[in-house]
C-alpha positions as CSV (number, residue, x, y, z in Angstrom):
1,M,0.0,0.0,0.0
2,L,1.5,3.3,-1.1
3,G,1.6,6.4,1.2
4,G,-0.6,9.4,0.5
5,I,2.1,11.4,-1.4
6,E,3.2,8.5,-3.4
7,N,-0.4,7.9,-4.5
8,H,-0.8,11.6,-5.2
9,L,2.2,11.7,-7.5
10,R,1.1,8.5,-9.3
11,V,-2.3,10.0,-10.0
12,L,-0.9,13.3,-11.1
13,A,1.8,11.9,-13.3
14,E,-0.4,9.4,-15.1
15,G,-3.2,12.0,-15.5
16,L,-0.8,14.4,-17.1
17,A,0.6,11.7,-19.4
18,K,-3.0,10.9,-20.5
19,R,-3.4,14.6,-21.4
20,G,-0.5,14.2,-23.8
21,H,2.4,15.6,-21.7
22,E,5.7,13.9,-21.6
23,V,6.2,13.1,-17.9
24,S,9.3,11.8,-16.1
25,V,9.4,11.1,-12.4
26,I,12.7,10.8,-10.5
27,V,12.5,8.9,-7.2
28,C,14.9,7.1,-4.9
29,H,15.1,3.4,-5.5
30,P,14.6,1.1,-2.4
31,Q,17.7,-0.8,-3.8
32,Q,21.3,0.3,-4.5
33,R,20.9,0.4,-8.3
34,N,19.6,2.8,-10.9
35,D,16.8,1.8,-13.3
36,V,14.3,3.3,-15.7
37,E,10.8,1.9,-16.4
38,V,7.8,3.2,-18.3
39,I,4.6,2.7,-16.3
40,N,1.2,3.8,-17.7
41,G,2.9,6.3,-20.0
42,V,5.1,7.8,-17.2
43,R,9.0,7.4,-17.4
44,V,10.0,6.4,-13.9
45,I,13.7,7.0,-13.1
46,R,14.8,5.3,-9.9
47,A,18.1,6.6,-8.3
48,A,20.2,4.1,-6.4
49,R,19.6,4.6,-2.6
50,M,22.8,4.3,-0.5
51,R,21.1,4.5,2.9
52,T,18.4,6.3,4.8
53,I,19.2,8.9,7.5
54,A,16.4,10.6,9.6
55,S,13.8,9.2,7.3
56,T,15.5,10.8,4.3
57,P,16.7,8.5,1.5
58,L,20.2,9.3,0.3
59,S,21.4,8.9,-3.3
60,F,24.7,10.0,-4.7
61,D,23.4,9.4,-8.2
62,L,20.4,11.7,-7.9
63,P,22.1,15.0,-8.8
64,R,23.6,13.4,-12.0
65,L,20.2,12.0,-13.0
66,I,18.6,15.4,-12.4
67,A,21.3,17.2,-14.5
68,Q,20.6,14.9,-17.4
69,E,17.0,15.8,-17.7
70,K,16.0,18.8,-19.7
71,P,12.3,19.5,-18.8
72,D,10.3,22.6,-19.4
73,I,9.0,22.4,-15.8
74,T,10.4,20.6,-12.7
75,H,7.8,20.0,-10.1
76,L,9.4,19.3,-6.6
77,Q,7.6,17.8,-3.7
78,F,8.9,19.6,-0.6
79,P,10.6,18.7,1.8
80,Y,13.3,16.6,0.3
81,P,16.6,18.6,0.8
82,I,18.7,16.4,-1.5
83,G,16.3,16.7,-4.4
84,E,15.7,20.4,-3.9
85,V,19.3,21.4,-3.6
86,S,20.3,19.1,-6.5
87,H,17.7,20.8,-8.7
88,W,18.8,24.3,-7.5
89,L,22.4,23.5,-8.4
90,V,22.1,21.4,-11.6
91,G,18.5,21.2,-12.7
92,H,16.8,22.7,-15.7
93,G,13.4,24.3,-16.6
94,R,11.1,26.5,-14.5
95,T,10.3,25.3,-11.0
96,V,7.1,24.5,-9.3
97,I,7.2,23.4,-5.7
98,T,4.4,21.8,-3.8
99,Y,5.0,22.5,0.0
100,Q,3.7,19.2,1.4
101,S,4.9,19.7,5.0
102,D,7.2,21.6,7.3
103,V,10.4,19.9,8.4
104,V,8.9,18.7,11.7
105,R,10.9,16.0,13.5
106,Q,14.4,16.5,12.1
107,R,15.0,19.7,14.0
108,I,18.8,19.7,13.7
109,I,18.7,19.0,10.0
110,G,15.9,21.5,9.5
111,A,17.9,24.3,11.3
112,L,21.0,23.6,9.1
113,Y,19.0,23.4,5.9
114,K,16.9,26.5,6.7
115,P,19.0,29.2,5.0
116,L,19.3,27.3,1.8
117,M,15.7,26.1,1.9
118,R,14.5,29.7,2.0
119,Q,16.6,30.5,-1.1
120,V,15.1,27.4,-2.9
121,L,11.5,28.5,-1.9
122,R,12.1,32.1,-2.9
123,R,13.5,31.1,-6.3
124,A,10.5,28.9,-7.3
125,D,8.4,30.2,-10.2
126,S,5.3,28.9,-8.4
127,L,4.7,27.8,-4.8
128,L,1.7,25.5,-4.0
129,A,0.2,24.5,-0.7
130,T,-2.4,21.9,-0.3
131,S,-4.6,23.8,2.1
132,P,-5.2,27.3,3.4
133,N,-4.7,26.1,6.9
134,Y,-1.1,25.2,6.2
135,V,-0.4,28.5,4.6
136,V,-1.4,30.5,7.8
137,S,0.1,28.0,10.3
138,S,3.4,27.2,8.8
139,T,6.2,29.7,9.9
140,E,7.9,29.3,6.5
141,L,4.8,29.7,4.4
142,V,3.6,32.7,6.4
143,R,6.8,34.5,5.1
144,L,5.8,33.7,1.5
145,G,2.0,33.8,2.0
146,R,1.3,36.1,-0.9
147,R,3.2,33.8,-3.3
148,C,1.4,30.7,-2.2
149,L,-1.4,29.2,-4.3
150,V,-3.7,26.8,-2.6
151,L,-4.2,23.6,-4.7
152,P,-5.7,20.7,-2.8
153,L,-5.0,17.1,-3.5
154,G,-7.7,15.0,-5.3
155,I,-8.8,11.4,-5.8
156,N,-11.0,9.3,-8.0
157,T,-14.1,9.8,-5.8
158,E,-16.4,7.5,-7.7
159,R,-14.0,4.6,-7.1
160,F,-14.7,4.7,-3.4
161,A,-18.5,5.1,-3.7
162,K,-19.1,2.1,-5.9
163,P,-19.0,-1.0,-3.6
164,P,-22.3,-1.7,-1.8
165,R,-22.1,-0.9,1.9
166,V,-21.9,-4.0,4.1
167,K,-23.3,-3.6,7.6
168,S,-21.3,-5.3,10.4
169,L,-23.0,-6.7,13.5
170,R,-20.7,-4.5,15.7
171,P,-20.0,-0.8,15.2
172,T,-16.7,-0.5,13.3
173,L,-14.1,2.1,13.4
174,L,-11.4,2.2,10.7
175,F,-7.8,3.6,10.5
176,I,-5.7,3.3,7.3
177,G,-2.3,4.6,6.9
178,R,1.4,4.2,7.2
179,H,2.4,3.2,10.8
180,R,4.4,6.3,11.7
181,Y,4.6,8.3,14.9
182,Y,2.6,11.3,13.6
183,K,-0.5,9.2,12.8
184,G,-1.4,9.3,16.5
185,V,-2.7,5.7,16.7
186,D,-1.4,5.4,20.2
187,D,-3.9,8.1,21.3
188,L,-6.7,6.2,19.5
189,L,-5.8,3.0,21.3
190,K,-5.9,4.7,24.7
191,A,-9.3,6.2,23.6
192,M,-10.5,2.7,22.8
193,T,-10.7,1.8,26.5
194,D,-13.7,4.0,26.7
195,I,-15.3,3.0,23.4
196,E,-17.6,0.0,22.6
197,A,-16.7,-0.8,19.0
198,E,-14.3,-2.7,16.9
199,L,-11.2,-0.9,15.5
200,I,-9.7,-2.1,12.3
201,I,-6.1,-0.8,11.7
202,G,-4.9,-1.2,8.1
203,G,-1.4,-0.5,6.8
204,D,2.1,-1.3,8.1
205,G,5.3,0.4,9.2
206,V,7.8,1.0,11.9
207,M,5.3,1.7,14.7
208,R,3.2,-1.4,14.2
209,E,5.0,-3.5,16.8
210,S,4.9,-0.8,19.4
211,W,1.2,-0.2,18.7
212,E,0.4,-3.9,19.0
213,R,2.2,-4.1,22.3
214,L,0.2,-1.0,23.5
215,A,-3.1,-2.6,22.5
216,A,-2.2,-5.8,24.3
217,S,-1.2,-3.8,27.5
218,L,-4.6,-2.1,27.4
219,N,-6.4,-5.4,27.1
220,L,-7.8,-4.4,23.7
221,N,-7.2,-7.6,21.8
222,D,-10.9,-8.3,21.5
223,K,-11.6,-4.8,20.1
224,V,-8.6,-4.1,17.8
225,R,-7.5,-5.9,14.7
226,F,-4.3,-5.1,12.8
227,I,-4.8,-6.3,9.3
228,G,-1.5,-5.2,7.6
229,T,-1.1,-3.8,4.2
230,V,-4.3,-3.5,2.2
231,P,-4.2,-4.1,-1.6
232,E,-5.3,-1.1,-3.5
233,S,-8.1,-3.1,-5.1
234,E,-9.6,-3.9,-1.7
235,L,-9.5,-0.4,-0.2
236,P,-13.0,0.8,-1.4
237,S,-14.7,-2.3,0.0
238,L,-12.8,-1.8,3.4
239,Y,-13.9,1.7,3.6
240,R,-17.5,0.8,2.8
241,S,-17.5,-1.8,5.6
242,A,-16.9,0.7,8.4
243,D,-19.1,3.1,10.3
244,I,-16.6,5.8,11.1
245,F,-13.1,6.7,9.9
246,V,-10.6,8.0,12.4
247,L,-7.3,9.8,11.6
248,P,-6.0,10.8,15.1
249,A,-2.9,12.5,13.8
250,S,-0.6,14.0,16.5
251,A,2.0,16.1,14.5
252,R,2.1,18.5,11.6
253,S,3.8,15.9,9.4
254,E,0.2,14.8,8.7
255,A,-0.2,17.8,6.4
256,F,-3.4,16.9,4.5
257,G,-4.8,13.5,5.1
258,L,-5.6,11.9,1.7
259,V,-7.2,9.0,3.5
260,L,-9.8,11.4,4.8
261,L,-10.8,12.2,1.2
262,E,-11.1,8.5,0.5
263,A,-13.3,7.9,3.5
264,M,-15.5,10.8,2.7
265,A,-15.8,9.6,-0.9
266,A,-17.0,6.3,0.6
267,G,-19.7,8.1,2.6
268,L,-18.0,7.8,6.0
269,P,-18.2,10.4,8.7
270,C,-14.7,11.2,9.9
271,V,-13.1,12.0,13.2
272,T,-9.7,13.7,13.0
273,T,-7.6,16.1,15.0
274,E,-6.7,19.8,14.9
275,L,-3.1,20.4,13.9
276,G,-3.4,23.7,11.9
277,T,-3.0,21.5,8.8
278,G,-5.2,20.1,6.1
279,T,-6.9,17.6,8.4
280,S,-9.3,20.2,9.7
281,Y,-9.7,21.7,6.1
282,V,-10.7,18.5,4.5
283,V,-13.0,17.5,7.4
284,Q,-15.4,20.3,8.3
285,H,-16.1,20.1,12.0
286,N,-19.8,19.4,12.6
287,V,-20.5,19.1,8.8
288,S,-18.6,16.0,7.5
289,G,-17.2,14.8,10.8
290,L,-15.8,15.9,14.1
291,V,-12.4,17.6,14.8
292,A,-11.0,16.9,18.2
293,P,-7.9,18.4,20.0
294,A,-4.7,16.5,19.0
295,R,-2.9,14.2,21.5
296,T,-6.0,14.0,23.7
297,P,-7.4,10.4,23.9
298,S,-10.4,11.5,26.0
299,A,-11.5,14.0,23.4
300,L,-11.1,11.4,20.7
301,A,-13.3,9.0,22.7
302,E,-15.9,11.7,23.3
303,S,-16.1,12.6,19.5
304,I,-16.3,8.9,18.5
305,N,-18.9,8.0,21.1
306,H,-21.0,11.0,20.0
307,L,-21.1,9.7,16.5
308,L,-21.6,6.0,17.5
309,A,-24.7,7.1,19.5
310,D,-26.5,8.8,16.6
311,E,-26.9,6.8,13.4
312,S,-28.8,9.7,11.7
313,L,-25.9,12.1,12.5
314,R,-23.4,9.6,10.9
315,K,-25.6,9.3,7.9
316,R,-25.9,13.1,7.5
317,M,-22.2,13.7,8.0
318,G,-21.3,10.9,5.6
319,E,-23.5,12.3,2.9
320,A,-22.1,15.8,3.4
321,G,-18.6,14.5,3.2
322,Q,-19.2,12.6,0.0
323,E,-20.8,15.6,-1.6
324,R,-17.8,17.8,-0.6
325,A,-15.3,15.2,-2.0
326,R,-17.1,15.1,-5.3
327,K,-17.5,18.9,-5.5
328,D,-14.0,20.0,-4.4
329,F,-11.5,17.1,-4.4
330,T,-11.7,15.1,-7.6
331,E,-8.5,14.0,-9.4
332,T,-9.7,15.6,-12.6
333,M,-10.0,19.0,-10.9
334,M,-6.6,18.6,-9.3
335,I,-4.9,17.7,-12.6
336,Q,-6.6,20.5,-14.5
337,R,-5.5,23.1,-11.8
338,I,-1.9,21.9,-11.8
339,E,-1.9,21.9,-15.7
340,N,-3.1,25.5,-15.5
341,V,-0.2,26.4,-13.2
342,Y,2.3,24.8,-15.6
343,K,0.9,26.8,-18.5
344,W,1.1,30.0,-16.6
345,V,4.7,29.3,-15.5
346,V,5.8,28.6,-19.0
347,E,4.2,31.7,-20.3
348,Q,6.1,34.0,-17.8
349,N,9.0,34.9,-20.0
């Protein structure tokens, strides 16, 4: 199961290729070798990864591969210091940067990188943010606020609405995502001690073992199921089998929450947390779900129990979320908006 940004890039690249653009994507290979492959019309260049430090893949070949390309536009996904600096030094074409997230956990690296980072951001021909919330809450984007264009992510909303809903005998909560510290699942597990429902946790990652130990220590084995990586083809049915989707994010690294869009498209009411990021932009409090204070298990439990106690409210919020996803967050809208940005950038001579 790919992460949110990886899925976003796949949808964007393949969508642009279908519109007749020549699209190449440079990424770091999980292995120590370079390779090139064409996937659904997109040329994917994988740079050999030497190692990973502070969650950042390192590749000595990446600058050379970037220098070899001669695009009209280079679209960077920030933050990835090696990629940004490499393009700044040896890259070609006009530059669009999508500011996906602040540098949150790697404080020392972030402090060292900050002077050069600000040069990179200032020199971009277009700077995109995925939500207005992030523009006003990020200390870096506030400095560049007038230059930021808000362009939300998008998904194939109809894909998640198609499977028939399957009612379970027991109220079901669902979390899907990479098992990383900022997802806040430890807070959700603590909240589950006060919730009478089943929790399905989909995905995998470095935090899984820790979360499984926590669930066991809280005597939640009869309430919580870790189901591991979910194949893309099975995601719509999994969403449609739940009653409430929960994204209990605990840090600003959760900058948007693409899974919230998927859940809304499937007609699920959502419970998420307030981080000053896209989570509370995607989910409108008291409209398509509830937004609770971050890192507060008791508030999570209260919000979830409020929805569990009112089936008509869940239905109303689920329908409102589905309508919002179809109206504002389709992949067709996203691709068209980004294509318009590219055209504008190219025309600025």
